[in-house]
Every structure is written in C-alpha cells, then in structure tokens.
N, C-alpha and C positions, 0 to 999 in steps of 0.2 A: 416289092420290098427287097432291099438288099439282104441277102442271106447272112452276111457277116453282121449286119446291124440287128437282124432278128435273133441271131445267136447271142449277141451282147445283151439284148433286152431280157432274154430267158435267164440270165444269171441272177436277176433280182438286185437287191441293194447290197452294197459292200458294208463291211463292219464299220468303216469310218463314217459312211453316210448314216447308219443307224445310231452311232454314238453322237453325231452332231444333232440329229433330230431329237434324240432323248434329252440332250443338254438344253436345247431350246425349250422343250416341253417343261422341264424342271424349272427353268427360269420363269416361264409364264405362270406356272402354278404357284411359285414362290411369291409372285407379285399379286396374284388374285386371291390367295388364301386369306391374308389379313383383311382384305376388303369384304370377302364373304363372311368371315367370322364376325367382323364388326357389324355388318348388316343384321345378321341373325341375333347377335347379342342385343343390339338396339331394339329389335322387334320384341324380344323377350322382355326387356325392361319396360317398354311401352305398354305391353299387355298387362304386366304386373301392376304398373302404375295405374292403368285404367281400372283394374279390379279394386285397388285401394280407394280410388276416387269414387267408384260406384258404391262401395261399402260405406264410406264416410257420408255420401249423399243420402243413403238410406237411414243412417243414424240421425242426421239432421232433420229429416222428414219425421222420424219418430218423436224427436224432441218437440218439434213444432206442433205435432198432433196432440201430444200430452199437454203442452202449455195452452193450446187453444181451449181445452176443456177444463182448465184449472180454475178453481175458485180462490185458491191461495197459492202464492208463488214466493218462495224464499230461497235466496242464495246464501248458504252458510259460509261463514268465514273459514278459510281465507279465499273462497271463491272457486273451490274445486268440487263443490257439492251443491246440486240443484234439487230442491225439495218442492214437491207439488201435491196439493190436495185436489183431486180430480173427480168430477161427477156431481150429480144432484144429491140432495138430502135423502138418506136411506140407501143410497148405492154409491157412496163416496169411496175413493181409493187413495191410498198414499203411494206416490210414485217418486222415486229418488234416483238421481244420476250422480255418479262420482268418478273422479279420476283418482285411481288408487295405485299405490306402490306396494307390490306384493313381495318383493325380495330385494336384496342388495345387489348392485348399487341403486338402481331405480328403473327396473323394467316396469312400465306403467300399463294400465288397462283402463278403458272407458267402460263403466259398468252401469247396470240399471236393475232396480228391484221394484216390486209392486205388491201391495196387499190391500185388502179392504179395511176400512176403518173399523167395521164391526168385528173383525177377527181379533182385534186387540193386541196382536203380536206378529212379529215378522217370522217367516218360516225358519226352521232349524238351519243353522249355518249362516243366517242373515238374509238368505234368498237372493243374493247377488247373481246376476247373469252378465257375463262378459260380452260386450257388443263388439269391441275391437281390441286387438292387441296393440300396445303403444310402445313406440321406440324408447329406449334409453335416450335421453336428450343428446348424448354424445355418440350414440350408436349408429350403425348403418345397416340394420336388419331390414327385411322387406316390409311392405305396406303397413302403415301405421298412422295413428293420430297423435299429435303432440300438442300440449297446451301452447298457445300462441300469444305473445312472443315467448320464447323459451324462458321458463321459470315464472311466467305470469299466469293469471287466472283464466280458465276457459269459459267461465260463466260470470256475468255481471248483470245485476238487476238494475232497471232504470229507476229514476227517482220516484215515479208514481207507484212502483211495485207491481205494475200490470204487465211488464214486458221483461224479457231477458235477452241479452246479447250473448251469442255463442260464437266463440272464435277458436277454430281448430286448424291444425296443419296436417297435411297428408304427405308422406315421404316414402319413396321406394328406393332402397339401396342408396347409391350415391347420386341419384338423379335429383333435380331441383325440388325444393319444398313447395307445395301448393297450398295456399291458404283458403280455407272455406269458412265463411261467416254467415250468420243469419241473425235476425232479431225477431223473436217469436212473441206474440202478444196474446194474452188470454181473452177469450170472448166474454167470459163472465167473471174474470178475475177482479177481486175487490181491491180498489186503490187504498193502500195502507202503508204504514211505515215498516221498515225492515224489522224493528223490534216486535211489532204486532204480528207480522207474518211468521216470525220465528216462534212466537208464543202459540199461535194457532197450530203450527206444525208439531210443536212439543206436546200440546194438549191432546192432539188426535192421533199422532203417528209415532211418537217416541216410545 
C-alpha cells in the first residue's frame, strides 16, 4: 500500500463529509417519520375498532339469548326500550334494554336490567347495568354504539310480536361507522298485539 495513501486513510472523515452525511440522514428520517407515524396510528385505530366491534357483538348475542327465551316481547315507544318477560312459570324474569341519555347534550349508553317477577320490584336505583358507552351522535369519542340511523329507533318489533329487529352502529374515533343488525325471535314468545304485550309487561314488571 502507498504510505501516503495509508496516512490519508488514517485521517478519518472530514467535517464536510460528516455534515453531508448528517444532512442526508435528516432528510431520510423526515421522509420516513410521517409514514411510520401513520402506520402506527392506523394500527391503533384498527385495534380499538376491533375491540368496539367485539363488544357490540357480545351485546347482540346477549339480546338474542334473552329474546330466545322470552314469552312476552314488547318494544316501548319510541323504540329505544326493549322489554322481555323471560323464563317458565314460577321462574320468570323481567329483562329490559334501553338506550338512555344520562347527561347533556346526549352522551348515550346501551343499558340492561333484570329482576324476577316474584321479587315485585326493581333493585334500588333501577338496577340498570351499562353494557356499552354510546357516542354523542355528533361526537368522535372512541368505540360506541349508536342508534341507527342517527335519531331512529334501535329496536323494532315485528308485526307478529314474536321477533325484534336490532339495529346498531359501532364507531371508533373518526373511522367509518360499522352497522350491526340482527333479528331475534323468541322460541316460546306468544304472538300478540303490541298493546297486549305492553299490558303483560305492565302487569308483571312495572
């Protein structure tokens, strides 16, 4: 090896070379940073959205299970209240779902309560259990159920009074709204008019 060349290599990098390399690195990082941030943010939104969908799916399964065993099915006006009398004679229970507004302007919740007919009264405080937090209809908070379409009824009884259509939306942040629907039919539900179903509920559960 040429001694002169060997001595030049021992000098390392010049200040100009270091500054050029640093500048190139900064430019590359500036290009990659938004891409990485967007990818991680998208992954987080997808995870949250999946959680909201999973929770809503569990709620729909619970409603289907309750309706399946209902002898009486009533959707109270204006359609945000599903009332069921579930079980056999001697072990019947009152089960009720509602979409409730708890504060202004309208943060909503999907709630459920249950008691035996024999108990004769609802637990202290009404016995409501919140199943899911619900978005304000104009809000962008994380995972929620919204009556679908906005402002319409989440529950609708069929003409026979033996089935109920459930229509909910799940939304996460600013991501697209996902619609979840099901029609649940009672295995032993008595076919009756809406007025008769409401009267049965009032007599046994109010």
